[in-house]
VOGU-3710 file (C-alpha; in Angstrom, 3 decimals, decimal comma):
1> mrqliavtfa> 68,675/-0,284/-57,794  66,859/-3,518/-56,879  68,236/-3,267/-53,354  66,902/0,306/-53,022  63,451/-0,823/-54,178  63,499/-3,760/-51,752  64,531/-1,513/-48,846  61,865/1,067/-49,738  59,196/-1,648/-49,938  60,281/-3,094/-46,571
11> lvagfsaaaf> 60,095/0,332/-44,930  56,636/1,065/-46,338  55,371/-2,382/-45,335  56,810/-1,924/-41,838  55,124/1,451/-41,394  51,812/0,031/-42,636  51,981/-2,911/-40,229  52,811/-0,581/-37,350  49,727/1,496/-38,125  47,516/-1,578/-37,634
21> aatqviyqrg> 49,164/-2,867/-34,457  48,624/0,009/-32,061  49,785/-0,380/-28,490  49,700/2,509/-26,032  51,542/2,526/-22,724  49,852/3,393/-19,421  52,428/4,060/-16,722  51,918/3,629/-12,989  53,839/6,291/-11,041  53,225/7,853/-7,647
31> rafsaesvsi> 50,344/5,439/-7,060  48,512/6,880/-10,095  47,957/6,042/-13,757  49,623/8,295/-16,336  46,161/9,063/-17,802  42,617/9,173/-16,463  41,135/7,972/-19,760  42,325/6,613/-23,070  40,633/5,644/-26,349  41,676/2,608/-28,352
41> kkgdaltfsn> 40,321/0,508/-31,206  38,761/-2,896/-30,564  41,528/-5,501/-30,817  44,278/-3,080/-29,748  46,343/-3,529/-26,621  47,414/-1,352/-23,736  50,717/-1,950/-22,017  50,517/-1,441/-18,262  54,016/-0,514/-17,103  54,823/-0,215/-13,405
51> ddtvphnims> 57,336/2,643/-13,088  56,448/3,034/-9,414  58,344/1,931/-6,311  55,491/-0,283/-5,086  53,538/-3,197/-6,598  50,133/-2,708/-8,204  47,289/-5,097/-9,030  45,672/-3,737/-12,190  42,257/-5,159/-13,049  39,070/-4,456/-14,982
61> vskgnefnlg> 35,793/-4,074/-13,128  33,716/-4,007/-16,340  32,030/-6,937/-18,046  33,269/-7,909/-21,515  36,929/-6,983/-21,113  37,694/-8,627/-17,787  41,296/-9,051/-16,695  43,316/-9,159/-13,489  47,085/-8,774/-13,783  47,735/-9,881/-10,216
71> sqgpgmstnv> 50,681/-8,389/-8,369  52,771/-6,395/-10,828  56,057/-5,396/-9,220  58,151/-2,325/-10,001  59,727/-2,516/-13,453  57,178/-5,006/-14,813  55,050/-4,454/-17,930  52,053/-6,435/-19,151  50,019/-6,125/-22,366  46,223/-6,384/-22,297
81> tftesgevqv> 44,228/-6,722/-25,521  40,687/-5,304/-25,505  38,337/-7,421/-27,626  34,933/-5,897/-26,813  33,821/-2,339/-27,590  32,517/-0,066/-24,825  33,839/1,642/-21,711  36,100/-0,354/-19,426  36,797/0,752/-15,863  40,321/-0,182/-14,771
91> vcaihprmkl> 41,494/0,093/-11,153  44,307/-0,963/-8,885  43,046/-3,441/-6,287  45,743/-2,199/-3,887  45,373/1,585/-4,355  41,671/2,521/-4,708  42,309/6,056/-5,983  43,952/4,645/-9,125  41,240/4,684/-11,807  41,370/4,606/-15,588
101> tvkved> 38,586/4,613/-18,185  39,396/2,802/-21,436  37,079/3,679/-24,317  37,181/0,767/-26,765  35,821/1,771/-30,175  34,900/-0,359/-33,199
//
């Protein structure tokens, strides 16, 4: 019985922790992002995953949540945590048509 209670508590605690640590994945395929816009909470992260056949250079062009991932080759993934609220414009420095708006909410 004690083991069942411990397992139940561990599962509930795990689900609660997962609810606070939200990470969404943005894929890069066909020289495009998998979404044109996404909303996240301040302090959450996005994972940029290159599922394409070519490298990408994902970067922010907005003040407050600046980042530049450099050359991200096929098969690579990188997490970016957004610490400031507001809209963040994300682009690929190699492929100008790749654009993503990240809405960071309090």
